[in-house]
N, C-alpha and C positions, 0 to 999 in steps of 0.2 A: 581441198577444200578453201576458198579464200574466207576471210573472216570479214564479219559486217557489225558496224557500227551504228545504233539508232540514234540520232543527237536530237537532243532537244533543244530548240531555238539556238542554235551552236551560234559564238563569235567565230568571227573569219579565222582567229588562233587555232579555236577547235579543230575547223573546218582541215587546216593547213596541218595541224599534227596527225589527223586519219590518213592524209595523204602521203605524208611520209612513213606511217607506218605499215603501207600498203594495203588498208583494210578498205572496203567500200563502204562510204559513207550512206546512209539515209537520213535525210534531215527530216523534222517535223517541225512546223513552226509553230507558233502562239497559237491557241485554240483551246477547246472547253477540256481538253486534258490536262488545262492547269486544276481545275475545278474537280473534272471526273474522270480519272486514270482510265475505267471500264471503258469509254470510249476509244481509247488510245487503245488498248489491250486488243480490243474486238477488231479494230483497224488493221492492226499486224498482224494479226492470226490470216485475216484475208491476204494479205500480202506471202504468206507462206514460205519465210526467208527459210534458207537453208546453210547448212556450215556454221562451223562456230558465230554466235550472235548473242550481242548484249546491248542493252539500251542506256543511255550516258544523259546525265543532265548534271550541270556544274554550277548551278544557282542553287539559292535556298528551295526554293518551290521544285526545279527541276530534279535536284538529285533525290529529292522524296518520290516523285512519282516514279522515275526511273527503276527505283527500288523494289516498288511495287510492281511496276510491269516486269520485271526479270521474275518475281517470285511467281506470279500468275502463269508466266509463261514456262517456266522451268528453265532462263536463263542463267548465268551466271552472275554472280554481283552480289553486293553488300546486303543482307536482309532489311526489310523497312522496318522491323522495331529498332535497329541502331542509328536510321534515322529519327524516327520518333523520340528515341532518347535524348538524342543531342538537342531536338528543338524544344523539348519540356525541360526547362534549366534544372526545376526540381526533381525531375526524374534522375535526371543526370546525378545531381548528388546524393540521390538515394542509391544509385548503383554504384559509386566509386565510394562512398563513404570512406573509410580511413585506409584505401589500397592507393589511393594519390597524397599519403602525408597526412597532416593534424587536417580533420574534416572543418570545411567553415561553416560557423553556426552559422542557422540559417531556419526561414519558417516560410512555408505558403499560407496566404491570407487571401480570402475571398471577400472580405468586409472591411470597410475602413476601422470599425471596432477590433479586428484581429491583426490588423496592422499595426496598430496603436498596442495592444499587447505583445506583440511580438519585439515591436521597438524598446517596449519596457524592460523584455527579457534580454534582450541581445546586447540593447545601450549603444548609445553615441561615441563616434560616429557610424552610421550606418548606410547602406544601399536600400533603396527600393527600384524595383525594374518589374516588366512584363514577365511571368515564366515563359511567354511563348516570345518576346520582342526581340528584333534585330535592328543593326545600325545605329544602336544609342539611342534609339527611341523609347522616349519614358523614362531613361535614368535618372534617378536624383539621390544625391547626395543630401542625408539628416546629420546636421549638427548638434542639434539640439533642442528642447521643445517647442522653440518658436518655429522651425524649418517643419517639426510636426504638426503643430497647428495649421500651418497654409495649407497642408494639404488635407484637400477638403470631400474629395470623391475620389474614388478608384472606379474603372470602367469594364475590368477583366481582373483576374488572377496573378496577385502580385508575390514577387518573391522579394522578402527580406532579408539582408546578409549584414554579417558583420563588414567594417569596412577595414579591407587589408592595404596596411600601409608597407611603401615598398617601391619599386620599379616594376611598371608592367612590360611585358613581352608577348609577344604570338611566337607559337612555333608551327613551322610548316613542314607536315611529315607526309610521306607514302607507306600504305599498308599493302602488303603481301602474305600469299602463305607462308613466308619466311621470316614474317613480322615487321615490327615499325622502322624506317630509315628516317631519320631525323634529317630535312633538307637545308634550313636554315632558322637559326633563331630571330627574330624580326624586333627591333627596336621602335618604340611607339610615342609621340608626342599626342597629347590632349591636351583640349581646351580647360581640365582642369574641372572643380566643384564648381555648379551643380552637376552639371548634364554630363561631362565627361566625353565629348564629341571628337572624333581621331582628328589630327590637323597635319599627320605624319608619320611617314614608315622610313626605315630605313634597313638594308640587309646585306649581308650577314654581318652579326655582332659576334665576336668572342667574349663571351663573358669569363675564361678561364675553364680549366678541364673538371673542377670541382664543379662548381654550380651548371655547367653545359650537362654533366652525367646524372645528377639528379635532376634536372629539367626532363631529358629524356626518359628516365624512371618514372616520371610523372604523368609523361604523355603516354607512356605506352600503356601504363596501369589504367590510365582514363580509357583509351580505346580499347583494351580489354575489355574492361567493366561494360561499356557500351554493346561488344561483339563487331567493334567494326571491323573486317576483312578486308575489302581492297579499296585502293585509290586512295587519293591526296586528302588531307586533313587539315583543320587550322584549328590549334589550342592556344586558348587565352592564360596567362600564367601571370600572378604576382611573386616576384622575389623580393623575399622579405628578409631579414635578417636572422630566422630561422628557418630557411632555405624556401624554395618554389612554394606556393598552393597555386589551388586550381580555381581560376575565376569561370571559365565557359569553352566548352568545344562544340565543332561542326564537321561533320561530314561533307564538306565542300572545300575548293579553294578560299584562300583568303582574299577580301573585299580591296577596294581602294588599289587595282592594279597589283597587288602582289604576286600574284600568278606572272605578269610579264616581267616583273624586276627579280624575280627569281631564274628567268632566262637570262635576262640582261647580265646579271650579274654572275650567274655559277652554271648556265648553261641546263638547268632544269626545268624541262617541258613538263607539268603535272598533266596539262591534257593527254598526252601521248603518252606517258607511265601509266596514266592510269587505264586507259586504253589496253594497254600492253598488258598490265598484270590481269585483267580481269579475262584477256582472250588468250591469255598463256602465251605470250610473247615475248623475248627478253625484254630485260627490262637494264636501264643503266644502274650502276653501283656505287657511282661517285661523281662528285663536279665535272666539268669539262673545262670550267674558265674560274678564274677567280679575282672578281672586278666589285664593286661595291655599287648598289642604288637604292634612289629613295624618289619619295613622295612627298610635296609638301602643298598644301594647299593653302590659299590666298584668302585674306580677308578684307574687304574695303570699308571705309569708316560709314559707320550706321548713317550716318547724318548728311552724307554726300550721294549725287547721283554716281552709279557705277560707269566706270568710264569705258570707251570704246578702246580693244584690244587687240593688236596686231599678232594673232597668233600664230601667223606664218615666222613672224620676225622672231617670237619667242622661241620658237621651235628650231631657229634655225641656229640659235647660239648653242656655244661647245658644249658637247655634253647632254644636250637637251633631244628628249626622246617624243615629247608629247606634251601637249599644253592644251586644255579645255578650259571656256568661261560658261559657267551654269547659271550665275546673275545676268539679267537683261538691262545692257547697257542703257544710260538714261534713266534709270528707274535707281530709288534706295535700296539696298540690297538687305535683305530678310536677315533679323536676327539667327545665331547659329545655335538651335536646340538641340539638332539631330543630324545625322550624317547628310541627309537629302537639301538640307539648308545651306552647307557648304559653297561659297561662291565661286572658285575654279581651283585648276592644279597645275602644277607640272611634274612630269617626271624625267629623271637624270639619271647619269651614269659614268662612273670614273673607274680611274684604275686604284685609288687607294682613297681613304674618306675625305681627308683633307680637301682632295681634289674634287671630289662629288660636291661638298657643302659648297666652296668655290663658286661650281656649277649653277647649283640650287638657287643661293643667294642672288646671285647676278639675273637668274630666271625669274625669282619672285620680284626684284626690283624691277626690271623691265615689266613684268606682268603689270604689275600693282602701278605703275606709271600711264598705263594707258599708251594709245598710239600718238 
């Protein structure tokens, strides 16, 4: 009996992956299910789908809704509790404990007074961020009393954490009943303090056998603690002088085109593999190519109007596979305080890191010059 994949607002890449697997896709576009999964459950019951079937969502909301749908309909997939643990950063810290190395000092705060007491206990520098935040929204580094005094209100529960010194990476992994396979370690660049908005990613990076093994152990312990069983995950770690420390983890693909870069660099399709794992189909166990891919976000001067950009010309440059402009031409660009403020990006691939950096530098220069 043919397998069926119920796909929540899928990108074209997801539909292509389903077709390559030979599964029957059932596409669900955006609607009330985003806030009430029960509506979707009732509709799917009416369809009376037969054969091996599971629901898939690959975004922050979609992955959680898919887990609820699968549990209620008795379909295979990761339980909703795992996704809830990822979404609540304090719950994840509590579940992991010391299983992933030295625990990160932290406190959950519902009031500004609690934030102040937590900062006093944890010390400077520290990071304050929403318990359920995403996309770097609301992340602030406090370096001293003046920064704390500038924090005059909070509108939702906050997590106060010790600031980790080191180099930050993300880890893309695939989970199955056989365990957790690391697909790639991704290098990232950010704006730094105070908001740490991501400005670029490069994958894969080779950290050496020792650090790579330690990071793999940390990721496996984190996913096990959360109860994550099937599919792609994205875990952020800080590689410190004492070894890797956990920042946070997500039961979904990494954003910022990381999924696209996994295909470009390594031939690792996380959408195809997630559907195959859940539906019991064969899953690759190793990459099929060895290249290097990266994304760089462009930033325009704050005091000048955004230029018109010939995106077709940028995309036609060697190694470039995508270019997008988010800022509005003719207007001054927004200050970059969270991910959605970023002005535009380019994605490229190369046979070596040096070749990739050449492609990206040329593309960014063309992008920021305008047409």
